[in-house]
Every structure is written in C-alpha cells, then in structure tokens.
C-alpha positions as CSV (number, residue, x, y, z in Angstrom):
1,M,0.0,0.0,0.0
2,R,1.3,3.5,-0.9
3,K,2.1,5.7,2.1
4,T,0.3,9.0,2.3
5,T,2.4,12.2,2.1
6,K,2.5,14.6,5.0
7,L,0.9,17.4,3.0
8,E,-1.8,15.1,1.7
9,A,-2.6,13.8,5.2
10,V,-2.7,17.4,6.6
11,L,-4.8,18.8,3.8
12,W,-7.4,16.0,4.1
13,S,-7.5,16.6,7.8
14,V,-8.2,20.3,7.2
15,A,-11.1,19.2,5.0
16,L,-12.5,17.0,7.7
17,P,-10.7,15.7,10.9
18,G,-10.4,12.0,10.5
19,F,-9.8,11.9,6.8
20,G,-6.0,11.9,7.2
21,Q,-6.2,9.0,9.6
22,L,-8.4,7.1,7.1
23,L,-5.8,7.7,4.4
24,N,-3.1,6.4,6.8
25,G,-5.1,3.2,7.3
26,Q,-6.2,4.0,10.8
27,L,-9.9,3.2,10.5
28,I,-11.0,3.4,14.2
29,K,-9.0,6.5,14.9
30,G,-10.3,8.2,11.7
31,L,-13.9,7.3,12.5
32,T,-13.4,8.6,16.1
33,F,-12.2,12.0,14.8
34,I,-15.1,12.1,12.3
35,F,-17.6,11.3,15.1
36,L,-16.0,14.1,17.3
37,E,-16.2,16.5,14.4
38,F,-19.9,15.8,13.8
39,L,-20.7,15.9,17.5
40,I,-18.9,19.2,18.2
41,N,-20.1,20.7,15.0
42,T,-23.7,19.9,15.7
43,K,-23.7,20.8,19.4
44,S,-22.0,24.1,18.7
45,S,-24.0,25.1,15.6
46,F,-20.7,25.6,13.9
47,N,-22.0,25.3,10.4
48,N,-24.6,28.0,11.0
49,A,-21.9,30.2,12.4
50,I,-19.8,29.6,9.3
51,L,-22.8,30.4,7.1
52,Y,-23.7,33.6,8.8
53,S,-20.0,34.7,8.9
54,F,-19.7,34.2,5.2
55,L,-22.8,36.2,4.7
56,G,-21.4,39.0,6.8
57,Q,-23.9,38.5,9.6
58,I,-21.4,38.4,12.4
59,N,-23.8,39.2,15.2
60,K,-26.1,36.4,14.0
61,A,-23.1,34.0,14.0
62,I,-22.3,35.0,17.6
63,E,-25.9,34.4,18.6
64,V,-26.2,30.9,17.1
65,V,-22.9,29.5,18.2
66,N,-22.6,27.5,21.4
67,Y,-19.2,28.5,22.8
68,Q,-19.2,25.8,25.4
69,W,-19.1,23.2,22.7
70,L,-17.1,25.1,20.1
71,M,-14.2,25.5,22.6
72,F,-13.4,21.8,22.0
73,Y,-13.1,22.3,18.3
74,P,-9.6,23.9,18.0
75,C,-7.8,21.2,20.0
76,V,-9.6,18.3,18.3
77,Y,-9.0,19.9,14.9
78,M,-5.3,20.6,15.4
79,F,-4.6,17.3,17.0
80,A,-6.3,15.4,14.2
81,M,-4.1,17.3,11.7
82,Y,-0.9,16.6,13.7
83,D,-1.8,13.0,14.1
84,A,-2.4,12.6,10.4
85,Y,0.9,14.3,9.7
86,K,2.8,12.2,12.3
87,Y,1.6,8.9,11.0
88,S,1.8,9.6,7.3
89,T,5.5,8.7,7.1
90,K,8.1,7.0,9.3
91,N,10.2,10.1,9.8
92,T,8.5,12.8,11.8
93,P,10.7,15.8,12.5
94,Y,11.6,16.3,16.2
95,L,9.2,18.6,18.1
96,S,7.1,18.9,15.0
97,F,4.0,19.0,17.2
98,L,4.8,22.5,18.6
99,P,3.3,24.6,15.7
100,F,0.1,22.5,15.9
101,V,-0.1,23.0,19.7
102,G,0.6,26.7,19.3
103,G,-2.2,27.0,16.7
104,A,-4.6,25.1,19.0
105,Y,-3.9,27.5,21.9
106,T,-4.2,30.7,19.9
107,V,-7.3,29.7,18.0
108,T,-8.9,28.9,21.3
109,V,-8.0,32.3,22.6
110,G,-9.3,33.9,19.4
111,L,-12.5,32.0,19.9
112,M,-12.8,33.3,23.5
113,Y,-12.5,36.9,22.4
114,S,-14.4,36.6,19.2
115,S,-17.6,38.2,20.5
116,K,-15.8,41.2,22.0
117,L,-12.6,42.0,20.1
118,H,-13.1,44.7,17.4
119,F,-10.6,45.8,14.7
120,G,-11.6,49.4,14.4
121,E,-15.3,49.2,13.8
122,V,-15.2,45.6,12.6
123,L,-16.3,42.6,14.7
124,L,-14.9,39.4,13.2
125,G,-16.8,36.9,15.3
126,P,-16.4,33.2,16.0
127,I,-15.1,32.2,12.6
128,W,-12.8,34.9,11.2
129,L,-11.0,35.9,14.4
130,P,-9.9,32.4,15.4
131,I,-8.7,31.8,11.8
132,I,-6.6,35.0,12.1
133,F,-5.3,33.9,15.5
134,L,-4.1,30.7,13.9
135,V,-1.2,32.5,12.2
136,P,0.5,33.8,15.4
137,G,0.1,30.4,17.0
138,L,1.8,28.6,14.1
139,I,4.6,31.2,14.1
140,L,5.0,31.0,17.8
141,G,5.1,27.2,17.6
142,F,7.8,27.2,14.9
143,I,9.9,29.8,16.9
144,V,9.6,27.7,20.1
145,R,10.6,24.6,18.2
146,Y,13.6,26.3,16.6
147,L,14.8,27.6,20.0
148,L,14.3,24.3,21.7
149,M,16.2,22.5,19.0
150,K,19.0,25.0,19.2
151,C,19.2,24.7,23.0
152,L,19.1,20.9,22.8
153,K,21.8,20.8,20.2
154,G,24.0,23.0,22.5
155,I,23.3,20.7,25.4
156,N,24.2,17.6,23.4
157,E,27.5,19.2,22.2
158,Y,28.6,19.7,25.9
159,S,27.4,16.3,27.1
C-alpha cells in the first residue's frame, strides 16, 4: 500500500478531521475523529456560524454558536491534523507538534475573544477571528521549536 504524504494527510484533515487517519489506514482513529467533528459541529451550531459569517452577519453567527461546545473544536481539529501528519510517514521531525499546539492555543484564545474584540469598527466573530489567531500560534510554535532544537543541540554538544 502506498504511504500518504504529510501534505496530503494534513490537507485532508483540514477538509475533515479523521480523513487523514483514514488515508493512513487508521480506521478506528479516523472514524473517532469524524464522530467528534460531527458531535462538536452539531452541538456548537458551527455550520450555522460559518454560514452567517460568510454572509457578513457576524452578530447572528455570535448568537447561534454554542461557545461551550465550540471551545473543544480547535484542539480536536489541530490534534487530528498533527496525528495525520505524524503517522503519514516514518520520519516525523523532532518537536514537530509544537506549531500544531501553538495553533490550537491561539485559535482557542481567538474564539474566547471573538464576540468582544473589534478591529476598528469591525467585529470578526467566531469564525474569522480564530482563523486570524491561527497564524501567530503557528509562528510561535515554529519559533519555540527552533529555539528548543538550538538549545538541545547546544546541550548535546557539551554532554
């Protein structure tokens, strides 16, 4: 059986958490992520929030979303992407989970502030603000990974 590429696994996980695991041949894990996706999506009214956000009705998106359920989404989503990435090939780069973890943290923070934080007169809401907050989380994760690898390399040289 052909091994899935890391990019292929991550992009399918972006489309739907669990698809990357299915491509990697991990049926139970993939179905579990798909189940969690549907559960959180349904309980949080996430699709309605996406719809209203794309239509520019941010206040309506804020009204319909259930934040208690949606708070689970960033961690499940980012973990499913990392897991698909990790198991797509045998050689996973050291500390490669850090950008995914950083993204999960900052998207969650963006979600928490999504009904209050304005950029000028613009309220971005529960879809756009968390997406924007993903970028600094990924950058922070890559920076922390780089610094840790540099520190560990220095420690190994003196050992």
